[in-house]
Every structure is written in C-alpha cells, then in structure tokens.
C-alpha positions as CSV (number, residue, x, y, z in Angstrom):
1,E,11.7,10.3,26.4
2,K,8.0,9.4,26.2
3,F,8.2,9.4,22.5
4,T,11.3,7.1,22.5
5,K,9.5,4.8,24.9
6,A,6.4,4.6,22.7
7,V,8.6,4.0,19.6
8,T,10.6,1.3,21.3
9,D,7.3,-0.4,22.3
10,F,5.9,0.0,18.9
11,V,8.8,-1.3,16.8
12,K,9.5,-4.1,19.1
13,D,12.8,-6.0,19.4
14,G,15.6,-6.2,17.0
15,Y,16.7,-2.6,16.9
16,D,19.6,-1.1,18.8
17,A,18.3,1.1,21.6
18,E,20.8,3.9,21.0
19,L,19.9,4.0,17.3
20,L,16.2,4.2,18.1
21,K,16.9,7.0,20.6
22,K,18.9,9.0,18.0
23,I,16.2,8.5,15.3
24,S,13.5,9.4,17.8
25,A,15.2,12.6,18.7
26,L,15.6,13.5,15.1
27,Y,12.0,12.7,13.9
28,H,9.7,13.1,16.9
29,S,8.6,16.6,15.8
30,R,8.5,15.5,12.1
31,V,6.0,12.7,12.3
32,K,2.4,12.5,13.4
33,T,2.0,8.8,14.0
34,L,4.2,5.8,15.0
35,V,3.5,4.3,11.6
36,E,5.0,7.4,9.9
37,F,8.0,7.0,12.3
38,R,8.5,3.4,11.3
39,Q,8.5,4.4,7.6
40,E,11.1,7.1,8.3
41,M,13.1,4.6,10.4
42,E,13.5,2.4,7.3
43,I,15.9,5.0,5.9
44,F,18.4,4.0,8.7
45,T,17.6,0.3,9.2
46,S,17.1,-1.0,5.6
47,D,19.8,-2.1,3.3
48,E,17.7,-1.3,0.3
49,I,15.9,2.0,0.0
50,Q,13.0,2.9,-2.1
51,Y,13.6,5.8,-4.4
52,N,10.8,8.2,-5.0
53,E,10.7,8.5,-8.8
54,E,9.6,12.1,-8.8
55,A,12.5,13.1,-6.5
56,V,15.0,11.1,-8.7
57,E,13.7,12.9,-11.8
58,K,13.9,16.3,-10.1
59,F,17.2,16.0,-8.3
60,L,19.3,13.2,-9.7
61,K,18.8,13.4,-13.4
62,K,20.5,16.8,-13.9
63,E,23.7,16.6,-15.8
64,E,25.9,18.3,-13.2
65,V,24.6,16.2,-10.3
66,L,27.0,13.3,-10.9
67,G,30.0,15.5,-10.5
68,I,28.7,17.1,-7.4
69,L,27.8,13.7,-5.8
70,R,31.2,12.2,-6.8
71,L,33.1,15.1,-5.1
72,T,30.7,14.9,-2.1
73,K,31.5,11.1,-1.8
74,E,35.2,11.8,-1.9
75,R,35.0,14.4,0.8
76,L,32.8,12.3,3.0
77,E,35.2,9.3,2.6
78,A,38.0,11.6,3.9
79,I,36.2,12.5,7.1
80,K,37.8,10.7,10.0
81,E,35.2,11.3,12.7
82,F,31.8,11.2,11.0
83,T,30.1,13.7,13.2
84,V,27.4,16.3,12.3
85,A,30.0,19.2,12.7
86,N,32.6,17.5,10.4
87,I,30.0,16.4,7.8
88,E,28.6,19.9,7.7
89,S,32.0,21.5,7.4
90,G,33.1,19.2,4.7
91,L,29.9,19.6,2.6
92,R,29.9,23.4,3.1
93,A,33.5,23.4,1.7
94,V,32.3,21.5,-1.4
95,I,29.5,24.0,-1.9
96,S,31.9,26.9,-1.6
97,E,34.6,25.2,-3.8
98,L,32.1,24.5,-6.6
99,G,30.4,27.9,-6.3
100,I,26.9,26.3,-6.1
101,K,23.9,26.9,-3.8
102,G,23.5,24.7,-0.8
103,G,20.4,23.1,-2.3
104,D,22.3,22.1,-5.4
105,L,24.3,19.6,-3.2
106,I,21.9,19.0,-0.3
107,H,18.8,18.0,-2.4
108,P,20.5,15.4,-4.6
109,L,22.5,14.1,-1.6
110,R,19.2,13.7,0.3
111,V,17.6,11.7,-2.5
112,A,20.7,9.6,-3.0
113,V,20.9,8.5,0.6
114,T,17.3,8.5,1.7
115,G,15.3,8.0,-1.6
116,K,13.2,10.9,-0.6
117,S,13.1,14.7,-1.3
118,V,12.2,15.4,2.3
119,S,13.9,14.2,5.5
120,A,15.3,15.5,8.8
121,G,18.4,17.6,8.6
122,I,20.8,16.0,6.1
123,F,23.9,16.4,8.3
124,E,22.1,14.6,11.2
125,V,20.7,12.0,8.9
126,L,24.2,11.2,7.5
127,E,25.7,11.0,11.0
128,I,23.1,8.4,12.1
129,L,23.3,6.5,8.8
130,G,27.0,6.3,9.3
131,K,29.9,6.7,7.0
132,E,29.8,3.2,5.4
133,K,26.1,3.2,4.6
134,T,26.3,6.8,3.3
135,I,29.2,6.0,1.0
136,N,27.5,2.7,-0.3
137,R,24.3,4.6,-1.1
138,L,26.3,7.3,-3.0
139,E,28.2,4.6,-4.9
140,K,24.9,3.0,-5.9
141,V,23.5,6.2,-7.3
142,L,26.8,7.1,-9.0
143,S,26.8,3.7,-10.7
144,W,23.4,4.3,-12.3
145,K,25.1,6.5,-15.0
146,K,28.8,6.2,-15.7
147,P,30.6,9.1,-17.2
148,E,31.1,9.0,-20.9
149,N,35.0,9.0,-20.7
150,S,35.3,6.0,-18.2
C-alpha cells in the first residue's frame, strides 16, 4: 500500500487508480526506483512501445516464431474472460499442441507485447494490458513480415 501511494504521488494525475494499483502490485518487488517503475508502467499506458532491438533479433526473427505468435493471437482472441487463469490455460494448451518449450512461446510473446525481453509474469502482464491492446500489439508484430503464401 505504501508503494502504491508513493507511485500515485510520483506519477501524478491522469492514470486510473485501479490500473496503478495492479501495476504496483506486479512490479513493486521488481523495481528499485520510482523512475524505473514509471518506465515499466509505459508498457501498459502507452499506445506505442519501444522495441529493444536485441530482444527483437533474439526472439522475433526466428522463422517459426510467426506461426507460434499467429496461433497464440487466435487463442487469445477466443478467450471470453481475459483473466490470468484463462490466459495461462490457453497459452499452455498452445505450447502442448505445438510440442514446444514454454520459453519458445513466452519469450517471443513478451517481446511482442512489451518490447522487452524481461518483464513481470507474462500472464499477469497480458491481463493488465487487456485483450484489445494485447491483440493489437500481436497484430503489429505479425504485420512486420507477411508469410510468403499470403
């Protein structure tokens, strides 16, 4: 509660109190300063995200990633209640169905929706981002490289 209060005072007006509370709970143990917190908060509050080029090269440039992200987007679109439990269940089903390691989906997904290779738990991040923003960010990344047969 103290951290949320400090964050609220630091970032000032213009942000939904409930959103700040959720982001604070997710990141308070992950950041050392309020400035770091504000940088992490941009993942959720900005319409445009900055992509870390190193993370893009490492996780989004692999040939198989587009197919994984395309299926991930389809499954996320099908989720009625966009909760941590439903998101995790849906994504774990994709991992199992494709016979891949969790990181093969989670790392590219994290970069696609946050622009970074490191964040708080991806299921929690997606829930706070919300379904629409998550899908929009996936569509943006998927549009970077169209499949050959389109």
